[in-house]
N, C-alpha and C positions, 0 to 999 in steps of 0.2 A: 056436921061442922066441927065437932070435937075430934073426929078422926083426922081431919085435915090439919087441925092445930097440933094434935099429937105427932103427925108425920113431920110437920115443920120443925117442931122441937127436937125430934130425933135426928133430923138432918143437921140442925145447928150443933147438936152434941157431937155428931160424926165429924163435922168440919173442925170443931174445937179439939177433938182428939187428934185429927190430922196435924193441926198446928203444933200441938205438944210434941209430935214425933219429929218435927223438923231438925231438932238438935241431934237426933240419932241417925239422920240420913247419911251423913258423912261416914259414920262407922259402918253402916250397912253397905254403902257403895264400896268401901275399902275391902270389906269381907268378900263382896261379890267379885271384885277384881282379882283378889288373891285366889278365889275358887276357880275363876277363869284361867289364871295363869297355871294353876295346878293341872287343869284339864288340858291346856295347851302343852304343857310339859309331857303329860302322858301321851297326848297326840303325837308330839315330836318323837317320843321314844318308840311309839308304834311305827311312825314313818321311817325311823332309822332301821327298823327290822323288816320293812317292806322290801320286795324284790324289784326287778326291773319293770314288772307290770305296773307297779305303783307309779314309777316315773312316767310311763307312757300315759296313764290316766291323768297325771298332773298336766302334761303338755296338751293333751286333748282338751282339758278344762280351760287352759289358757288360749286355745284357738290355734295352736301350733302343731305341725305334724312332726313326729319323731319316729323314724324307722326303727323297728325291732324284729328280730327273727322270732317267729312264732313256732309252736311245737309242730314237729313234722317237716320243718324246712331245714335242709342241709345247706349251711353256708357255703360249702365248697362247690355246690352246683352253680353258683354265680361266677365261679372261677374257671371251671372246665369249659372246653370248647362245646358249643351247641351248633353244630354244622347244619343239622336238619332244619331247625326253625329259622336260623339266620337272624335271630334277635339278639342284640347286643345287651350286655348287663345294665347299662344306664337306661335302656328302654324297659327293662324288666322293673327297675326301681321306679321309673316313671309311672308304669302301669299300676304297681302296688300303691303308690302314693294317690293316684286317682281314685282307686277303689276304696282306700281308707277315708279319703275326704268325702266321697259319695256316701259311704256308710255313715259317717258322722253327720252329714247333712240330713240324711233320713231320720237319724236318731233325734236330732234337734227339732225337726218338724213334728215328730211324734210327741216329744216332751212338751213342746209349746201347745199342741193341741190338748194334751192331758191337763196342763196348767190352766188353760182357758176354761175347761169344764169345771175344775175345782174352784176357780175364782167365781164362776157363775153361781155355784152351789153355796159358797160362803155369803155372797150378796143376798141370796134368797133367805138364808138363815138369819141374817142380821136384821132384816126388815121387821121381824116380830120379836125383837130383843126386849127383855124386861128392864126395869130400873136398876136392879142388882147387877145385871150383865153389863149395862152401860157403865155403872160405877166401877165395876171390875176392869172394864177396858180402859178406863181412865186411871188405872193403877192405884185405886183406893183399896187399901187392904191387902195389896200384893207387893212382892219385892220389885224394886226399881230395876229396869232393864239397863244393862251397861251401854254407855254411849260408844264404846269402842267396837268397831266392826269386827265380826268374827272372821278370823283368817282361815283359809281352806288350803289344803294340800300340804306338801312338805315344806318345812322352813328352809331358807337359804343356808347352805352349809351342812345340811343333813343328808347329803348324798351317800349312797351305800359305800361301805368300806370293803376292800377286797379281803378275802380270806388269806391267812398266812401262807396256805399251800400255793394258791395262784400267784401271790406276790413272789414267792420263792421261785416258781417255775419261770415267771416273766424275767426275773433277774438272771436265772441260769441261761435262758435263751438269749438275752442281751449279750452276756459274756461269750457264749458260743459264736454269736455273730461277730463280735469284736475281734475274736481270735481266729476267725475264718473257718470255724467248724460249722459249715452251712447245713449239712445234713442233720446234725444233732440239733441245731436251732430250729429247723423246720419241724422235726419230730416233736420237740417240746412245745412249740407254738400250736401245732395241731391239737395236742392234748388240752392245752389252755382253751382253745376255741370250743372243744367238746364240752368242757366244764362250764365255760362262760361264753356262750356264743354272741352275746350283745356287748362284749367288751371290745373297744376299738383298738387298744394297744397291740394285741397280737397280730391283727391285720396289717397295721402299719409296719410293724417290724418284719412281717413276712414280705411286704412290698419292698423293703430295703434289701432283704436277703436275695429275692429273685432279681432285683435290679443289679445287684452285685454279680449275680450268676449270668447276667446278659439275657434274662428271660423277661423282656420288656412287657410282653402281653400279660403274663401272670402278675408282674409287679403292678401294672396299672389296674388290674382287676382287684387286687387286695387294697390298693389305695382307694379304689372306688367304694369298696365296702366300708373301710375306715371313715371315709368322708361322710357317708350316709349315717353312720353311727354317731358322728360329731359334726353335725351340719353347720355349727357356728364357727368351725375352724376354717377360715377363708384360705390359709396357706395351702391346705390340701386341695382345695378346689383350684387354686392358682396352678399348683403342680400339674393336676390332671388337664387343665386347660392348655398349658404349655405343651405337654406331651401330645395331646390330641392335634394341635396345630402342626407339630413337627411330623405327625404321621398322616396328615391329610384328612383326619376324621372330623369334618366340619360339624356334623350333627352332634357329636359328643362334645366338641369344643364349645358350641353354643350352649349346651345343657350345663356344662361345668361352669361356664362363665356366669350364667344366670344364678346358679347356686352361690357362687362366690360374692356376687353383688348382694344377694339376700343375706349373706353372712356379714358383710361389711358394706351396708348401703351408702356410707359417706366416702368411700374410696373413689376418687375421681378417675384414677388410672384404669380401674376395672370398667367403668362406664365408657372410657375412651376406647378400650380394647373392643368392647361390644359395638360401639358405633363404627369403628374401622371394619369389623367383621361384617356388619350389615352392608357397608359400602362395597366391600369385596363381593358380596353375594348379590349386589344390585338392588337390595331392598332399601331404597333411599328414604321411604317414609319412616321406618323404624330407626334408621341411622339418624335422621333429623331429630326424631324424638329423644334419642340418646344424647345428642349434643345439647338439645334444649334442657335436659335434665342436668347435664354438666354445668350449664350456665346458671341454672337455678341454685345449684350447690356452691358455685363460685361466680358470683355476679361480676367479679373483676376480670373473668376470663372472656374477653371480647371476641377472641378467635372462635371460641365455641359457639357464641351467638351468631356470628357471621357464617360459619360453616353450616350451622343448622338452617339458617335462612336460605342458603344456596341449595341445600339438599331438599328442603321443602319445595323450592322452586323447580328443581330438577325432577322431583317426584310428582309434579303437577299440582302442588298445593301453593299456588301463587298467593292467594289471599292470606293464607297462614304465614307465609314468608314475610309479606308486607306487615302483617299485624304485629309480629314479635319485634320487628325493627321499629315500628311506630311506637310500641309500648316502651322501648328503650328511650326514644327521643322524648316522649312525654315524661318519663321517669327521671330525666336529667335536664331540668329547666334552665340551669345556669351553665353547665359544662358537659359536653358530650365528645365521644370519640369521633374524629373526623372520618375515619374509615367506615363507620356505620352509616353516617350520613351520605357518604359517597356511594356505598353499596345500595342503599335504599333508593337514592336518585337513579342509579343505574338500572335497578329493577323497574322503576317507573318508566324510564325511558325505553327499555326493551319491550314493555307492554304498551308503548305508544301513549302513555299517560304523561305527556310533556308538561301539561298544565300543573299536575301534582308535583312533578320533579322540580318545576320552577318555583312553586310555592314552598317546597321544602328548602331549596337553596336560599330563597329570600328570607325565610325564617331564620336559617342558620346565619345569614349575614347580619340580621338584625339583633339576634339574641347572643350567639356565640362569638361573632367576630365584629361586634360593635366598635368602631373606631380602628379596626385592624384590616389588613389586606386579606381578602378571601383567598383560600388556597387555590393553586393554579388548576388542579383537577376539577374543582367546583366552578371555577370561572369558565373553564372550557365547556363544561356541561351546561352552564347557564347560557352560553352563546349558542350551543347546539339546540337548546330548547327554544330560544327565540327564533332561530332559523326555521325549525319545524312548525312553529306557531305563526310563521309569516310575519314576525315582528322584527323586520329587517332594520327599522330605525332604532330599535332597542338592542341591537346585537353587540353593541360596544365594539365597534370596528377598531378603533384605536387601540383598545386593550388587547384585541386579538392580534393586531399587527405587531404589538410589542413582543408577543410570544409566538409569532408565526413559525419560526424555525423549529421550536420545540413541539408545536402542534403537528407540523408536518412530519417530524420524526416519529411522533406517536402514531400518526395515521399510517406511515410506512411500516412500522413495526406490526400494527394490527393487520395490515394487508399481508405481510410476510407470514403471519400466523394464521391466515385464512379466515380472519374475522372481518369479512368484507362489509357486513352491515355497519359495524362500529366504525371501521375505517372510513366508510362513506360519509358518515355524519361529520367527522372531522374535516374531510376534503370539502364538503359543501359549506362548512363554516368558513373555511379559508377562501373558497370561491366567492362567497358573499362579501368578504371584507378585504381581500387582497386587491392591490392596484397594479396596473401595468400588464405585462405579458403572462397570461394564465394558460398558455397552450399545453405545457406539460401537465399542469394541474388538471385540465380538462381530460387529458388522456388517462390520468389515474382514476378520475371519476368514472369515465367510460368503462374502464376495466373492472371497477367495482360493480357497476351495473351489469356488465357482461357475466360476471361470476354469479351474480344474483339472478340471472335468467330474465333480466328486464331489457330486452333487445331495443325497444323503441327508445328508451332513455339513453342507452349506450350509443345508438346511431346518432341521436341529437348532439351529444357531447363530443363525438368523434368529428362530426361536421364542424363544430365550434373549434375544436383543436386544429383541424386542417385549414381553418381561416387564418390561423396564426402560424402554423407549421406546415406550409405547402409542400416543402421538400421531404417531409417525414414519410419514408416508405413504409415503416411498420404500421403507421396509423392508416395509411391507404389500404394496405393489405388487410388489416383487421376490419376496416369498414366495408371493404369489398366482399369479404366472406360473410359478413352480417347481411349485406344487401342480397347476396345470393340466397341465403337461408330465408330471406323474406320475399323471395321470388322476384327480385328487382334486378334482372340480369343486365339491362341496358345501363342502369346507373353503375353497376359494378364494372362493366367494361369501360365506361367513360372514365372511371377512376384509374384503372390499371393500364389502359392503352395511352401511351404518351402522346399528346397532341402535337401538331406541327409547330405550334408556336412555343413549344417547350424549349427551354435552353438545352444545350448539349450536356451540361453538367447534370441536368435533371434526368436525362436519358441514361447517363452513365450510372447515376445513383440507383435508378430503377433496375438496370441490368445487374449491377453489383449485388443488390439485394435479392433478386429473384433467381438469377442464373445458377448460383451454387445449390439452392434448394431444389430446383427442377432437375438439374444434372444428377444430383445424389439420389433423388427419388427414382429417376429412370434407371440408374445403375443398380440400385437395390432391387428394383423389380427385375432386372436382368439376372442378377445373382440369386435371387430369392428361390429356394427349392419349392417344388410343387408339393412335396410331401413334408409334413411337419415332423422334424426329428426330435425325439424325446430328449429331454435334458438329462445329462448323466449326473447322477447324485454321488457325492463323495461319501466315503465311509463314515466320516464324522457326522454328516447329516443323517445317514441311515441309523447310526447308533442312537442319535438323539431321538429319532422317531420311535425306535424300539423301546425306549425308556417308558413309554406309556403302557405297554404290555407288561414290562417288568414290575412297574408299580402296582398293576392290578394283581399280578401273581403273588407279590409280597404280602404277607399277612399283616394286617393292621392291629391296632390295640384289641379290638374285638372283631370276630369274624362276622361277615354280613355287610360291612361298609365297603363301598367301592368308590374310588375317586371319580369325580365328575369329569368326563371326557366326551367330546363330540364324537358321533359315529364316524365322521370324516377322518378325524385323527386316528381312530382305532383302525379304520381301513388302511390308512397310510402306514401305520405301524406294522400291520400284518404283512403288507407288501414289502416293507423294508426288511422284515425278518426273513422272508422267503429269499429275497435278493442277497442278503448277507450269507444265508446258508448256501445259496448257489455259488457265490463267490468263494466261500470257504472250500467247497467241494472241488471247484476248478483249481484253486490254489494248491490243495493237497495232491491233486492228480499231476499237476505240473512239477511239484516237488518230488513226487515218486519217480516220475519219468526222468528228471534231471539226476537224481541219485542213482537210478538204474544205469543211466548212460555214463556215469562217473563225472559228469559236469558239476561245476559249483552251482549251488542253488542260490538264487538271488530273488527275493520277493519284489513284486512290482506294486506293492501297496502304496509306494510313495507317489505313484501317478494318480492316486485317487483324489488327492486334494488339489491337483492342478486347476487353475481357473478354466472353467468351461467356455467354449466359444458362445458369445452372447448373440442372440438373434437380432439383427439390425432391422429397425423399422424405418420406413421412408419418412423424411420430414413432412412430405405432403402425401398422406396415405391415399387420398381419393383423386390423385392428379389425373390418372388415366380413366377413372370410372365416370367422373362427372363431366358432362358435356360443357358446362360453363368453364371448367378448367382448361379445356382444349383451346378456348379463345386466348387464355392467358399464355399458353405455349406459343401460339401463332404471334402474339404481340411481342413476346420475348425474342423470337426469331427475327422479327422485323427490326426490333431495336438493335440486336446484334449486327444485323446487316447494315443498318444505318451507321454503326460505329466501325464498319469494315472488319468485324470479327467473324470472317466467313467460315473458318474451320469449326468454330464453336457453334455457329448457327446450323451448319450441315450435321454436326454431331448430334444436336438436339432433334433435328428433323429426322434423321435416320433411326435414331433410338425410338422416337415416338411412332413412326410408321411401322417399325418392326413389332413393338410391344402392344400398340393399340390399334392394330389394323382392323380388328373386328368391332372395335368400339367407336372409331371415328365416323362421323357422318360423311357422306360422299362429297358434300361441298367443302368440308374442312380438310379432308384428305387431299382433295385436288388443290386446295389453296396452299397446303403445305408443300406438295410436290412442285407446284408452280414456283413457289418461293425458293425451293431448292434448285430448280432449274435456272432461275434467274441468278442465284448466287454462283452456281457453277459457271454460268456465262461470264460473270464479272471477275471471277477469281483466277489467279495464275496456276492453281493446282486443282483442277475441276473433277479429279477422279472420284472424290466422295459424293459429288453431285450427279454423277453419270446416270445412276438408276433413275433419278428424278427426270432428267432430260429424256431418257428412253421411254419412260412412262408417258410423258407429255406427247411424244411423237406417236405412240401407240393409241393414245386417246384422240388425237387430232391428226390423223394421217394426211389430211388434205390442206393442212396449214403450212404455208411457206415460212412463216415466222418460226414455227416449231422445228421445221427441218433445218433452217439456217442456224438456229441455236444448237441443234444436234450436231451438225457438221463442224461447227466451231469448236465444240467441246471435244469431239473426236480428234480433231487436229492437234489439240493441246495434250490430250491423254496419250496420243500415239497409237491408237488402235487401227 
């Protein structure tokens, strides 16, 4: 018991002693801070005397990679040609960086494992600590530890200073460069690199010198080394990016652009360049991510947001595209850009989510345009959504009718741009709301369905159009061809063959529309050569094709890179080169012969660029091949005969019999010849129909009617 009391009293005395020392704490802390400042000053002095390895350690400690030439590495190896390996210098730097980062990661893993073992050992030692050790850990009887965190590494501003010798040599080299003494400048700068290989200035100056000498490849190589020694200098990376683009080195351009963005991550222009580069390479996913980053840096840049959304959609990321646009709408509860809402509604409609598009437009009408008129583009989209959702009673027909001309113009523009799906939506909206004669509108709807390969819908609307436009030959022909493709020959014939109760004007319209097409098709088939003649290429086109080979032969910034060119283009370029060589040989031969004969030499190169004869295609390519089209020819000839245009009818009959003799069925051939004989019998100049009459007599030698017709034609022809 006495021992316990003695221990308590000793503890009280110790606490009292601590309280009496409170007045001295400030002095002790001040002394400690002064000592620490002295130690930091000594550390700073030591850091100032460190070499480049110290700087490398510092950057490694901060988690950043800094390239430095190690012992045994010759910097000029990165500049000289490396034909055998085909590896470009930027790829070598990339490999060295990967190796350094991998080594650093292995070192960190080893250090963390070692620290874990030491921490475990300390925990085991603490478990059996005595009272004295606990009191010591509570800073009783020891010096107070400073609250200031201990700084590591070199202080800012303590970077190594150049020796007077190197400074003098750099100044001399700069003067040599300024006065145009390039050889002296190169020699001096090489010596500086030998003494201080990790100094960026001589490499940059060498790049300037070789650039002035026209040695772009060496200049770019030296710029590349200088940029890696000063990775925070975005201007050098920009310069290398520009040169890489000019020389077609896309791989190096992408590498330098990434380094420039790392050096200046807030530069929106650099990110825009990277996005454009990804678009050019067809990598829409990365391009969309770049535009998304631009928008995050500049929220007022709505175009970046919309472009990113379109690229996400183009790259197959439809949900991501919708999400970033919806986030914008949610983030702007009181005011939003109309173009973003319009784009989001369009994406919903293109994915057939008309209900979501309609909800978005109604939300915009309620929140953003309360008491105001909804923009026309959103009004039109609202009508389209109602049409597709079968809400015809809510389609606001009166509002659509007020803007019908503008909607029709928009639809026509979309159709001319071959956006048939979008144009169809506008036409359908007009068809559901317009009043009166919709014949031509139904024709446009039918054409849209036709381009979209929906034949059933196209036929349906063509029939509706013909109910209002009975005399429209184009509509009849289009519908007839569709019916033929659907194997409905009888329906097609009934459309094309003018019935007896048709007015004469209707027959004339039919002939005027069909006759020129049939006649031209037959004449083209007559003049069409059996062997396809190769198109003659001009010298200008040949030189353009050869440029692909010239670009491959021209050295780029670094050897090993080849421009991306399809094999078909390379094959065309090789043939063009051989053809140019052949032309040059022939031209030299003609020139020598002309000079030898004493005649004046005149080059015939001017004929090279004359327009070549264009191969004519028949308006109706399958006129003679398809059996259904043969009925069209017969109906045309009958119509011509009914209009007493006998010569034109005989012309079509003779051309058809001559060109399609082996393609016509026996029945149709006999029908054509009989028609020709009848026309020859009725016309005053039957010589063009004599062959038809003779054929009829040969086929029916015992027919008195055939012989009567034959003798009548002979008497007129005078045979």
